KOLMAR-914988 format. One record per residue (C-alpha): z, y negated, x. Coordinates in pm, 1 decimal, m for minus. Example, Ala and Ser with C-alpha at 12.3 -4.5 7.8 and 13.67 -1.06 7.14 Angstrom:
// residues 2
[atom [780.0, 450.0, 1230.0]] [atom [714.0, 106.0, 1367.0]] 
This chain:
// residues 140
[atom [14638.8, m7488.0, 16287.0]] [atom [14409.1, m7461.7, 16591.2]] [atom [14168.4, m7182.3, 16612.2]] [atom [14037.4, m7179.5, 16966.8]] [atom [13939.9, m6852.6, 17119.6]] [atom [13937.8, m6999.6, 17474.7]] [atom [14311.3, m7091.9, 17464.5]] [atom [14439.8, m6759.1, 17337.7]] [atom [14555.4, m6492.9, 17590.1]] [atom [14435.4, m6134.4, 17541.1]] [atom [14707.4, m6059.3, 17290.9]] [atom [14600.6, m6353.7, 17064.9]] [atom [14235.1, m6242.2, 17090.3]] [atom [14328.5, m5886.8, 16989.9]] [atom [14535.5, m6010.1, 16693.5]] [atom [14252.8, m6230.2, 16564.7]] [atom [13982.2, m5970.2, 16612.3]] [atom [14204.0, m5706.2, 16445.1]] [atom [14262.2, m5934.1, 16155.4]] [atom [13893.4, m6003.0, 16111.6]] [atom [13835.4, m5622.8, 16121.3]] [atom [14110.2, m5565.6, 15865.4]] [atom [13956.4, m5814.6, 15622.3]] [atom [13613.9, m5669.6, 15668.2]] [atom [13755.3, m5319.7, 15596.4]] [atom [13857.8, m5431.5, 15248.8]] [atom [13487.6, m5450.6, 15156.8]] [atom [13411.0, m5105.1, 15296.4]] [atom [13469.0, m4774.8, 15121.4]] [atom [13830.8, m4654.9, 15137.6]] [atom [13779.6, m4354.5, 14915.0]] [atom [13463.5, m4142.8, 14908.6]] [atom [13434.2, m3835.6, 14690.5]] [atom [13063.7, m3785.2, 14729.8]] [atom [12937.3, m3904.5, 14396.6]] [atom [13171.4, m4203.8, 14377.4]] [atom [13343.6, m4438.1, 14617.9]] [atom [13585.9, m4725.1, 14601.7]] [atom [13644.2, m5020.5, 14834.8]] [atom [13976.1, m5141.9, 14966.6]] [atom [13974.9, m5412.4, 14702.4]] [atom [13950.2, m5175.2, 14412.2]] [atom [14209.8, m4946.2, 14575.2]] [atom [14446.7, m5245.1, 14602.4]] [atom [14465.6, m5190.8, 14975.8]] [atom [14445.0, m5574.5, 15019.2]] [atom [14829.9, m5559.1, 14958.4]] [atom [14860.9, m5419.9, 15311.4]] [atom [14727.8, m5759.6, 15434.3]] [atom [15066.3, m5911.1, 15333.4]] [atom [15206.2, m5741.9, 15649.6]] [atom [14958.0, m5940.3, 15858.7]] [atom [15060.1, m6285.5, 15737.7]] [atom [15344.3, m6348.7, 15986.9]] [atom [15170.6, m6250.1, 16306.6]] [atom [14839.9, m6419.0, 16218.5]] [atom [15016.0, m6735.3, 16097.2]] [atom [15213.6, m6762.9, 16427.1]] [atom [14887.4, m6710.5, 16618.6]] [atom [14711.5, m6983.6, 16432.5]] [atom [15002.7, m7226.1, 16474.4]] [atom [15025.3, m7136.6, 16845.7]] [atom [15384.7, m7038.6, 16803.7]] [atom [15585.5, m6753.1, 16959.1]] [atom [15583.6, m6430.2, 16759.2]] [atom [15931.5, m6294.5, 16739.5]] [atom [15883.7, m5949.3, 16880.0]] [atom [16113.0, m5773.5, 16624.9]] [atom [15943.4, m5930.3, 16324.7]] [atom [15593.7, m5899.6, 16462.1]] [atom [15636.4, m5535.7, 16555.9]] [atom [15807.3, m5459.2, 16223.2]] [atom [15504.9, m5593.9, 16038.5]] [atom [15250.6, m5424.6, 16262.3]] [atom [15422.4, m5086.3, 16267.3]] [atom [15472.8, m5102.3, 15891.6]] [atom [15096.7, m5163.7, 15856.7]] [atom [15021.4, m4858.1, 16069.2]] [atom [15269.1, m4636.1, 15888.3]] [atom [15153.7, m4738.6, 15540.3]] [atom [14786.9, m4700.1, 15624.7]] [atom [14850.6, m4355.5, 15777.1]] [atom [15044.8, m4265.6, 15462.3]] [atom [14753.1, m4378.5, 15247.3]] [atom [14501.4, m4173.3, 15444.1]] [atom [14731.5, m3871.7, 15427.5]] [atom [14768.6, m3914.1, 15056.5]] [atom [14392.3, m3886.2, 15004.1]] [atom [14401.5, m3519.7, 15116.5]] [atom [14334.3, m3279.5, 14828.6]] [atom [14286.7, m2906.4, 14776.4]] [atom [13925.6, m2842.0, 14676.3]] [atom [13777.6, m2485.8, 14643.0]] [atom [14051.7, m2350.0, 14861.5]] [atom [14005.4, m2605.1, 15143.5]] [atom [14196.6, m2919.9, 15220.4]] [atom [13959.0, m3217.9, 15210.5]] [atom [14047.8, m3577.6, 15303.6]] [atom [13872.9, m3831.0, 15072.9]] [atom [13968.0, m4134.3, 15282.8]] [atom [13662.0, m4323.1, 15394.7]] [atom [13565.3, m4544.3, 15690.2]] [atom [13734.8, m4863.2, 15559.1]] [atom [14077.8, m4700.4, 15570.7]] [atom [14015.3, m4571.9, 15921.3]] [atom [13897.9, m4912.0, 16040.6]] [atom [14209.9, m5068.8, 15889.4]] [atom [14423.9, m4810.2, 16078.4]] [atom [14251.0, m4900.9, 16406.0]] [atom [14293.4, m5268.1, 16331.2]] [atom [14666.8, m5212.9, 16258.8]] [atom [14705.9, m5040.2, 16587.9]] [atom [14528.8, m5335.8, 16752.4]] [atom [14781.4, m5561.1, 16580.4]] [atom [15068.7, m5367.7, 16745.0]] [atom [14904.8, m5408.8, 17085.4]] [atom [14829.8, m5776.2, 17021.6]] [atom [15185.4, m5854.0, 16918.0]] [atom [15315.5, m5692.8, 17236.7]] [atom [15071.6, m5888.0, 17463.6]] [atom [15067.4, m6229.8, 17282.2]] [atom [15202.7, m6538.0, 17461.9]] [atom [15121.7, m6879.4, 17302.7]] [atom [14923.9, m7133.9, 17503.8]] [atom [15134.1, m7408.6, 17661.6]] [atom [15052.4, m7780.8, 17640.8]] [atom [14878.0, m7901.9, 17956.3]] [atom [14884.0, m8275.4, 17926.8]] [atom [14964.3, m8568.3, 17697.4]] [atom [14624.0, m8539.4, 17522.0]] [atom [14731.7, m8218.8, 17354.4]] [atom [14495.4, m7993.3, 17558.2]] [atom [14620.8, m7641.7, 17603.3]] [atom [14598.2, m7392.9, 17881.0]] [atom [14644.6, m7023.3, 17872.5]] [atom [14960.3, m6877.9, 18025.2]] [atom [14741.2, m6726.1, 18299.1]] [atom [14636.4, m7076.2, 18408.0]] [atom [14996.9, m7203.7, 18432.0]] [atom [15127.8, m7184.5, 18788.6]] 
């Protein structure tokens, strides 16, 4: 696995940055009811990260992401996160209140970023016999 920011195209950079944001969101509050809050880890939201394994693994291995599988994982992450946020809406004193906190919203934004990254990702191509890579933009 090669982690080299300079060789990734914009799609690869978006996937990597979104994955970092998704992991960070696990340590943030996902539920906040005023007097108590819970992180993504205690809410078992880390299970959503399973959907990120395929795209991130393909990125780190510099392999092509099959668009169908990559989009299925990314869209499922968006849908499940949106469903989680919608599930945290409760009726309180006659008003509907959403108890979802910033971590859940950050994960939703990261999941949307994953969709964009999968659509834009193109793996770097070998440049020479020494194993150096160049971005698809440099290939001409």
